[in-house]
Every structure is written in structure tokens, then in C-alpha cells.
Phi, psi and omega in degrees: 000131177274155182254153176226102179064301181247188178239178173229183187301128171230141181253146174224090179067198183290337182286346181054103171262125179251134173236317055189079181282134184270355177218120176274143182245134172052043179269137174284163177303323179294317179295321180295318178296316179297319178297317180295324176297315179297319179300317179297317179299316180293321177301314181297324178293322180285331182282079187298326181268000174068023182267012180063027177220145172253109176275167182307318183294334180282343179260005176300136182088000177246089189309315182297311182296322178298313182294323188251012183307310184295323179290320179290328178276069186294335180273359178056047180268342183093007177207164179247144175246169176304326180296328179293334184260349184291131179290148177287142179249015179227150173275132177304138183311321179302323178293315179299321178297319179296317179299313181298314180299317182289317188273335183283086186289330182263000174071022181270004179081013180220157176246116177269175184299324179294318180293329181287344183301329181279001183231097188310316182294316178297317180300314183295322187253014185306310184298323179291318182289326181286077187295328181266359174067024182271003177084009176213159180253127178255177182304316180298317179293322178293328179290347180262006180303145178256015179227139172304123186279132176234101178266076186302000000 
């Protein structure tokens, strides 16, 4: 698994070592599902009282969760749920729009394989992103990316 700025849950035996990446990069749907299953298992191990919430006392000894508890608890409830920890699987539309604007050299609203050549990540993952197999990437396909898109 590649990292993006931060980390996400990793287990090391019964003691649970947490590292916590907040953005998964270039994950296939199958890899993302497997990752979410592991995340759920780890959540259940940390949820000592079984109430489907991680309170502050349950994350003691987990440096990342302790440091970032308030940011992850976006609803300010005082606890975390599995949804608070779940990685996003979509690129925000503005990013997808930027990628499309930069890479779409002929202005047809699509990125073909030739246009993707100047963008290493798009070139590498073109076949995966091209969900309908038409040889080009449209706005809808770009909106389903599982990696923050950087069309350098």
C-alpha cells in the first residue's frame, strides 16, 4: 500500500500497531474492499466495550488516533465511528475537473491515451480508470478515482 501524507491502520499482532494513512492511492475496488475489511476488524479490536464507537479512552496508546482524534471526529460527537475512519474512494469533483482541463488537449471533454501520456499516474492507471473500455476517460470516470489526482 502506498502512502499519501498520513498513514492508516496497520496491525502488528495482538498489540496493534497503528500507523493511519488517510488517503489510499491507486487502489482497485477489490483492494479497497479488503482494506476496509481489515480496518473494520481493527476497529472492533479497539472498541473494547463493543458499542461501535471509539471514545478517547479507547484510543489511548495509539499515537496517531490520539493526535488526530478531533480532526477525525468531524461531527464533534466525542467518539469515532467506522465511517470516520473510512478512506474516501472518490476524488472531489473539482480535482477531477482540474485533471480534465489540464490533460484534455483537444477540448473534447475526454482524455484519450495520447493525452494521458504526459501524466504518469493517468498513463499507468488508464485501463483501470477507463471503466467502459472506450479508450478515453470522461468526467464520470475521473470522478471515481480512488487516489487524489495530480495531473502534474
